[in-house]
N, C-alpha and C positions, 0 to 999 in steps of 0.2 A: 325637686320637690316630686318628681314624677317617678313613681315606682312601677316596674314591671310587674303586673299582677302574677302570683304562684298559684297554680290549681292544685288540686288534691293530689295529681300525677307527678308533679314536678318538685324536686329535692333541691333545697340550696346547695350549690357548688361549693368546694371548699376554693380558697382563692387560687392555691396552686393549679387545680383543675381548671379554673374559670381561665385563668391565663392560657393555659396550654389549649383550651378550647377555642378561645378567640384566634390565636396564631394559626390554629388548623383552618379554622374558617375562612379566614384571609388568604391563606395561600393554597386552599381549595378552589377558591373563587377565582384567584389570579391564573393558576394554573389551568384552569377550565376554559377562561377567556382566552389565554395565549395559545391553547391547543385548538380553539375554534377559528382563531385568526389564521393560524398556520394551515389548517385543513380546509377552511372554506374561502381563504382570500389568498394566503400566499402560494399553496400549492396550485391552484387553478391558473394564478398569474404564471407560474413556472412553466406549466405544461401548455396552457393555452396561448399565452402570450410571448412564451419564451423569456421570461423576465426572472431571472431567479435571485434578484437583489433582496427581495422582502423574506424568502426563504433563508437565506445567508444571515438575517438577523434575528428573525422571529425564531427560527429552528433551534440555534445554539441557546438562545433565551429561554425557550421552552424547556430545553434539556436541563439547563441550570437551576430553573425554577422547579421543575420536577424532582431533582435530587434535594431540594429544600423542602419540598413537600414529603417526600419519603422521611426524611429527618423528622419532621415535626410530627407526622401521621404516626411514626413509632413512637415518639416521645408521648404522644397522648395515649397510644394503646397500651404503654407500659404501664402509665400512671392509672388510667381507667380500668385496668386489668382485663383486656379483651381477649378473647380465645385467638390462637394462632390463625384459624380458619377467617374470621372476622377481619383480622389485622391485614392478612394477605389481600382479601377482597377489597379492604379500602386504599391499600398500595396501589393496586392494579387499576382503580378506579379512574387515576390521573392521566391514564393514557387512552382511555375512550371518550370521544367526544361527548358532551352533555353528561357523562357519568359522574363525574365529579360534583357536579352540581346536585344530583341526586344522593350520592354518598354524603355529602356534606350535610343535608337535610335529614339523612337517616341517623348519623353519628351525633349531630346536635341532640335529637329526639331522644334517643337512647341515653346519652350522657346525660342530659338533664334530668331523665327518670331514675338514672341510677341502674341501669340495666347494663349489661355486658354485652358486647357485638360478637 
């Protein structure tokens, strides 16, 4: 029975766009978390403690998830009709620690307002 309030700047999303946005949000968060684990935990363990085990697991996993991020972000970009520049910036966001979280917030806000990126 609880509905999310819709303010004057937010437009209802088409079901196909809503699903794509949700998938993008989930993968952006997951890729961001795995990148932080890789950079802040696994890499220091590799070089400070000579323990490369976590890098061997998290590195390829992040790589696979990043490829999935690219596909899902491109799918959302095509459906939401983003500019090439906006699309490329969002695609690169998964490679910089913390940036995928920022990009996810910007993307969600703009898509919900019906703005192009």
